[in-house]
VEXFI-318499 format. One record per residue (C-alpha): x, y, z; residue in one letter. Coordinates in steps of 0.02 Angstrom, whole numbers, padded with zeros to 5 digits, always signed. Layout:
N
XYZA
...
This chain:
502
+02543+01897+03280M
+02692+01818+03359T
+02745+01634+03374H
+02826+01534+03502P
+03017+01498+03473Q
+02984+01308+03455G
+02828+01321+03373G
+02765+01238+03211I
+02790+01395+03100Y
+02962+01427+03167E
+03016+01253+03123R
+02937+01262+02954L
+03029+01427+02923R
+03193+01365+02970R
+03176+01219+02877S
+03136+01310+02712A
+03288+01415+02736R
+03393+01245+02745N
+03451+01195+02568P
+03463+01005+02614I
+03286+01012+02671V
+03223+01087+02511R
+03317+00963+02409K
+03238+00811+02503N
+03070+00883+02493V
+03070+00922+02304A
+03135+00737+02275V
+03006+00673+02387L
+02866+00768+02300M
+02927+00728+02129T
+02919+00544+02164G
+02755+00549+02243K
+02687+00645+02085M
+02755+00521+01971I
+02690+00386+02063G
+02512+00448+02069V
+02516+00492+01887G
+02572+00314+01842A
+02428+00246+01959V
+02308+00355+01870L
+02367+00304+01695M
+02349+00118+01745L
+02175+00152+01827I
+02115+00235+01655H
+02194+00105+01542W
+02104-00036+01638F
+01942+00060+01636S
+01946+00100+01456G
+01984-00085+01422T
+01832-00157+01528A
+01722-00016+01462A
+01772-00063+01267F
+01751-00248+01309A
+01570-00226+01398A
+01501-00073+01282D
+01577-00094+01104P
+01557+00059+00991A
+01388+00075+00916P
+01363-00016+00741D
+01318+00116+00628P
+01212-00021+00526V
+01118-00050+00683A
+01070+00127+00693S
+01015+00119+00510V
+00904-00023+00544N
+00831+00060+00687A
+00779+00209+00589I
+00727+00092+00444N
+00625-00003+00572T
+00525+00155+00630M
+00501+00210+00449W
+00424+00043+00409T
+00315+00038+00560L
+00244+00215+00529I
+00209+00176+00356A
+00118+00013+00425A
+00013+00113+00539F
-00044+00228+00394L
-00079+00070+00278V
-00192+00003+00419F
-00281+00165+00443G
-00349+00137+00265M
-00470+00017+00333Q
-00558+00166+00407V
-00569+00242+00240G
-00629+00079+00156F
-00769+00043+00266V
-00828+00231+00251M
-00799+00231+00067L
-00901+00076+00046E
-01050+00109+00180A
-01060+00280+00114G
-01082+00244-00065F
-01187+00091-00030A
-01363+00099+00029R
-01414+00128+00213E
-01469-00054+00230R
-01311-00131+00211E
-01199-00007+00311S
-01176-00107+00470V
-01132-00269+00368N
-01001-00170+00281I
-00918-00117+00444L
-00935-00301+00525V
-00868-00376+00375E
-00714-00248+00368G
-00677-00284+00550I
-00698-00478+00540A
-00592-00482+00380D
-00452-00390+00471T
-00461-00507+00617C
-00464-00670+00498I
-00318-00593+00395C
-00216-00566+00551G
-00232-00743+00608V
-00207-00837+00436F
-00064-00715+00374F
+00027-00761+00539W
-00004-00948+00520A
+00026-00977+00344I
+00005-00825+00233G
+00172-00745+00270F
+00265-00904+00247A
+00183-00935+00077F
+00210-00764+00016M
+00382-00702+00088F
+00492-00858+00127E
+00587-00958+00000D
+00531-01129-00064G
+00512-01136-00256N
+00457-01005-00383G
+00273-01018-00347F
+00254-01047-00156I
+00348-01015+00009G
+00377-01188+00091T
+00433-01152+00269H
+00411-01012+00414G
+00236-01059+00469F
+00186-00963+00626L
+00343-00866+00596L
+00442-01011+00665Q
+00628-01044+00636G
+00655-00874+00550L
+00804-00759+00575P
+00765-00597+00671D
+00773-00482+00521T
+00695-00511+00362Y
+00810-00543+00221G
+00933-00404+00184A
+00802-00259+00239T
+00875-00242+00414G
+00704-00228+00472V
+00641-00342+00620P
+00546-00490+00554L
+00393-00446+00664L
+00395-00256+00608A
+00396-00313+00427F
+00249-00434+00459W
+00154-00297+00526V
+00190-00192+00371F
+00138-00333+00255Q
-00014-00376+00359F
-00087-00208+00323A
-00068-00239+00135F
-00135-00414+00138A
-00288-00330+00244D
-00312-00203+00110T
-00321-00337-00035A
-00450-00423+00082S
-00559-00271+00100T
-00553-00238-00085I
-00630-00397-00116T
-00792-00364-00038S
-00827-00200-00133G
-00917-00268-00283A
-01008-00394-00164M
-01094-00263-00057V
-01289-00287-00025G
-01309-00467-00047R
-01177-00572+00011C
-01208-00668+00162G
-01107-00649+00321F
-01050-00829+00340V
-01010-00837+00155G
-00901-00682+00184D
-00806-00771+00325L
-00773-00917+00215L
-00705-00836+00053Y
-00599-00730+00169S
-00498-00874+00237V
-00465-00922+00052G
-00415-00749+00002V
-00296-00697+00143T
-00242-00883+00193G
-00206-00939+00007F
-00247-00843-00151I
-00160-00678-00104Y
-00005-00741-00026P
+00024-00881-00145I
-00003-00777-00299I
+00095-00629-00222G
+00240-00751-00197H
+00266-00740-00384W
+00304-00567-00393A
+00369-00523-00214W
+00438-00685-00144G
+00629-00713-00131P
+00617-00838-00272D
+00453-00788-00365G
+00453-00844-00551W
+00386-00676-00604L
+00532-00596-00512V
+00649-00708-00610A
+00566-00633-00767K
+00602-00462-00741G
+00428-00416-00669F
+00428-00262-00554H
+00276-00199-00441D
+00332-00082-00326F
+00201-00063-00193A
+00062-00171-00263G
-00044-00122-00412S
-00040-00297-00461T
-00007-00391-00299V
-00130-00298-00191V
-00256-00207-00309H
-00269-00317-00460T
-00281-00467-00364I
-00414-00391-00241G
-00515-00316-00379G
-00509-00484-00486T
-00579-00578-00333I
-00708-00450-00313S
-00756-00474-00495L
-00765-00662-00463A
-00882-00625-00315G
-00993-00506-00410A
-01019-00640-00552L
-01059-00787-00438A
-01176-00676-00329L
-01272-00592-00479G
-01348-00413-00455P
-01445-00362-00299R
-01633-00373-00309L
-01714-00219-00403G
-01552-00170-00483R
-01595-00109-00659V
-01458-00074-00780F
-01443+00080-00888K
-01476-00036-01050R
-01647-00076-00965D
-01702+00096-00929G
-01632+00093-00755G
-01460+00142-00671G
-01359+00127-00508P
-01439+00134-00351M
-01407+00286-00262L
-01283+00310-00121P
-01349+00334+00055H
-01214+00453+00117N
-01106+00530-00013V
-01019+00636+00125I
-00960+00474+00212F
-00906+00404+00048G
-00795+00549-00006A
-00711+00565+00164T
-00675+00384+00161G
-00599+00408-00009G
-00488+00553+00052L
-00439+00447+00211I
-00386+00314+00088L
-00276+00454-00007W
-00197+00491+00157F
-00150+00309+00200G
-00071+00295+00020W
+00059+00401+00094Y
+00108+00246+00205G
+00073+00124+00051F
+00191+00197-00074N
+00333+00285+00010P
+00338+00157+00154G
+00368+00022+00026S
+00551+00085+00017T
+00568+00001+00186L
+00716+00140+00203S
+00703+00306+00284A
+00888+00349+00216L
+00827+00341+00021D
+00769+00527+00042V
+00765+00558-00135Q
+00667+00403-00169G
+00546+00439-00031I
+00513+00619-00098G
+00489+00555-00277R
+00372+00425-00229V
+00271+00540-00123S
+00259+00667-00258F
+00216+00553-00396N
+00081+00477-00276T
+00010+00655-00254T
+00022+00698-00443M
-00066+00536-00508A
-00209+00567-00380A
-00227+00744-00433C
-00242+00707-00615T
-00356+00560-00597G
-00472+00660-00485G
-00474+00810-00615L
-00493+00706-00763G
-00638+00614-00685A
-00713+00772-00641L
-00714+00844-00809F
-00765+00689-00888I
-00911+00683-00791S
-00957+00861-00824Y
-00937+00836-01009A
-01053+00678-00995R
-01190+00737-00884T
-01162+00926-00853R
-01135+00883-00675K
-00972+00895-00566W
-01009+00703-00499E
-00939+00676-00325L
-00932+00490-00348G
-00837+00494-00503L
-00709+00618-00447V
-00682+00509-00284T
-00656+00348-00390N
-00551+00447-00510G
-00418+00486-00391F
-00422+00327-00313L
-00385+00251-00492G
-00241+00365-00504G
-00178+00309-00336L
-00200+00119-00384V
-00115+00148-00553A
+00039+00235-00486I
+00069+00108-00350T
+00171+00003-00466C
+00283+00131-00544P
+00298+00271-00423C
+00476+00233-00381Y
+00545+00230-00561W
+00446+00358-00657V
+00451+00549-00671S
+00324+00685-00610P
+00274+00702-00792T
+00251+00520-00816G
+00146+00514-00648A
+00032+00644-00712A
-00001+00552-00863I
-00027+00390-00778I
-00152+00469-00664G
-00248+00550-00804L
-00264+00397-00899V
-00316+00296-00750A
-00483+00419-00748A
-00522+00362-00915F
-00488+00169-00875V
-00603+00193-00714V
-00756+00275-00809I
-00741+00162-00961W
-00730+00015-00835G
-00889+00076-00748L
-00986+00088-00909D
-00917-00084-00966L
-00989-00161-00802L
-01155-00070-00833E
-01171-00140-01006Y
-01129-00304-00961V
-01255-00306-00815R
-01111-00338-00674I
-01176-00261-00515D
-01025-00163-00426D
-01105-00043-00302P
-00932+00040-00261I
-00843+00030-00415G
-00715-00088-00345A
-00677-00184-00518V
-00631-00030-00618P
-00539+00064-00477V
-00433-00089-00418H
-00423-00213-00550M
-00435-00114-00710M
-00325+00036-00645A
-00211-00092-00574G
-00177-00170-00743I
-00142-00004-00821W
-00024+00043-00684G
+00070-00113-00700T
+00090-00082-00891L
+00121+00098-00877S
+00295+00059-00791L
+00358-00024-00952G
+00304+00134-01042L
+00364+00274-00921F
+00516+00207-00825A
+00643+00338-00841T
+00800+00237-00842G
+00871+00328-00698E
+00828+00226-00544F
+00857+00042-00480G
+00784-00050-00329A
+00784+00046-00165P
+00912-00034-00023T
+00916-00019+00169P
+01061+00111+00141L
+00980+00213-00013G
+00947+00198-00193A
+01038+00070-00305D
+01071+00149-00462V
+01172+00007-00533S
+01018-00075-00633A
+00896+00066-00677P
+00728+00020-00759L
+00703+00095-00918A
+00533+00091-01015G
+00487+00102-01205L
+00459+00289-01201L
+00636+00315-01133Y
+00735+00207-01236G
+00720+00040-01146G
+00637-00059-01282G
+00499-00183-01257M
+00582-00303-01125D
+00511-00214-00977L
+00335-00196-01056L
+00331-00367-01108I
+00382-00432-00925A
+00255-00315-00853Q
+00117-00381-00974A
+00155-00572-00937I
+00150-00539-00744G
-00011-00443-00749S
-00086-00566-00869A
-00027-00718-00769A
-00092-00655-00602V
-00253-00581-00666T
-00311-00744-00763V
-00243-00864-00623T
-00337-00771-00483V
-00498-00746-00585F
-00500-00944-00612V
-00459-00992-00432I
-00577-00856-00357A
-00720-00916-00469M
-00687-01090-00407V
-00693-01014-00222L
-00840-00915-00243M
-00943-01057-00318Y
-00882-01178-00183A
-00937-01063-00046V
-01103-01042-00143K
-01132-01226-00155A
-01137-01217+00052T
-01290-01098+00029G
-01206-00945+00122T
-01131-00838-00014L
-01279-00748-00057R
-01414-00693+00070I
-01598-00751+00061S
-01723-00651-00036E
-01810-00615+00118A
-01658-00575+00207G
-01611-00446+00057E
-01781-00376+00059I
-01763-00343+00241E
-01584-00282+00226G
-01425-00360+00285L
-01403-00244+00441D
-01559-00296+00526R
-01564-00471+00447H
-01382-00521+00489E
-01335-00401+00638H
-01506-00354+00717G
-01481-00163+00699I
-01494-00027+00578S
-01364+00108+00551A
-01493+00234+00585Y
-01605+00152+00717P
-01714+00315+00763E
-01756+00345+00582F
-01864+00251+00458V
-01761+00232+00313T
-01837+00092+00213H
-01997-00020+00221A
-01982-00201+00222A
-02061-00213+00048G
-02030-00217-00141P
-01857-00126-00181I
-01859+00026-00291L
-01723+00083-00407S
-01713+00264-00459H
-01904+00274-00461G
-01911+00156-00612V
-02019+00028-00532G
-02001-00128-00434T
-01888-00283-00488M
-01949-00428-00387P
-01829-00560-00444G
-01649-00575-00476R
-01565-00555-00645R
């Protein structure tokens, strides 16, 4: 292809051969490149400064808090799911005539607990004041966004602790099944979740609780949740008296038969599942991976040895493998390990669960002998096994582990029990704490129950009990398409009628 003599192509070719032109072009292009580079560097510098000012580097502690918050909330949801287990356990091991009543009470208690634990309970329990009670933070007002040094948002921590308070409230009804009026249940539930549980709980879990200062430890609540709930349940059973027609073994009778052992045992297994939020979740830290693993294992092992111990004890006594006893056995193991689960070894957990099986069964025998009607076994499983678990820390703490922290385990102040060279100090602190809580709760709960009894609402009328709480209080039977019982005298194990109250 040819180009005209004066065309652009020809002019460029001649300029390219001219050394002066080439020099000028090189100088010009170099200057432009330097200028462009300088502009780009200035743009990069200014944009980097602005980005730094608007979006600082991520705070690693904030990331940790987010992880721990999710861990705490997941654990809270598991603990709340234990309500399903409780109502199934109680309804299954009770009679058909009170099954609906158990479910309505469980739901009502949960709602009452939510309102009162928000209004006053959380402040009494988890805010500072003095060694006996928190004195500010009512309705969660005036509190920081996160709770203490946990790094967990206040509201997330509240949800976790609400689930614990709800558990204590539900335990309370266990020994009162079958004869407690619904209005009476509402009244004492306010006293339990608004006052007794949070105020006494402050002693052991509050930031300035007097038992904390004494060296008392309760990792996830053998005392704070289970002993408190079980002791109130005992007070309620004493104030109510036995159900109509209840004949005790020393009088030639025995416990009334459960109406659906499948529901009861399934409820127990759901509780076991929820315990994996109850105990491991109490670390409040997903980063303490060794601690979470240890707590989970110890929880499992104590439940297994508790269940097996009760199973073989039942066979040795009756030559029958009893479903009710094995269920209460593994629940007793779970209750017992709740206090020491962070600080004991797998071997210690196995022993603690096995001993709990004996505690539960002997506790059931004791209640039967002294004629206390506990249809579900709430007192032996929660109060008595809770006391054993609390004391067991003073024996089996290995001296390897301190308290959990948001970033992992603290090993600077490990707990050592008597069997691991720690002496008597921890055991004495545990005994003082357990005794103080148990005695105080029992006295206050007796006052509460008799105060409610004075209103005439604690125990259902004799006619209402004979008709059955479900129909009398709630207008429906659990199985409305079937005739399950007649409105007449109550039989117990075919022994005969017992028309009065003992």
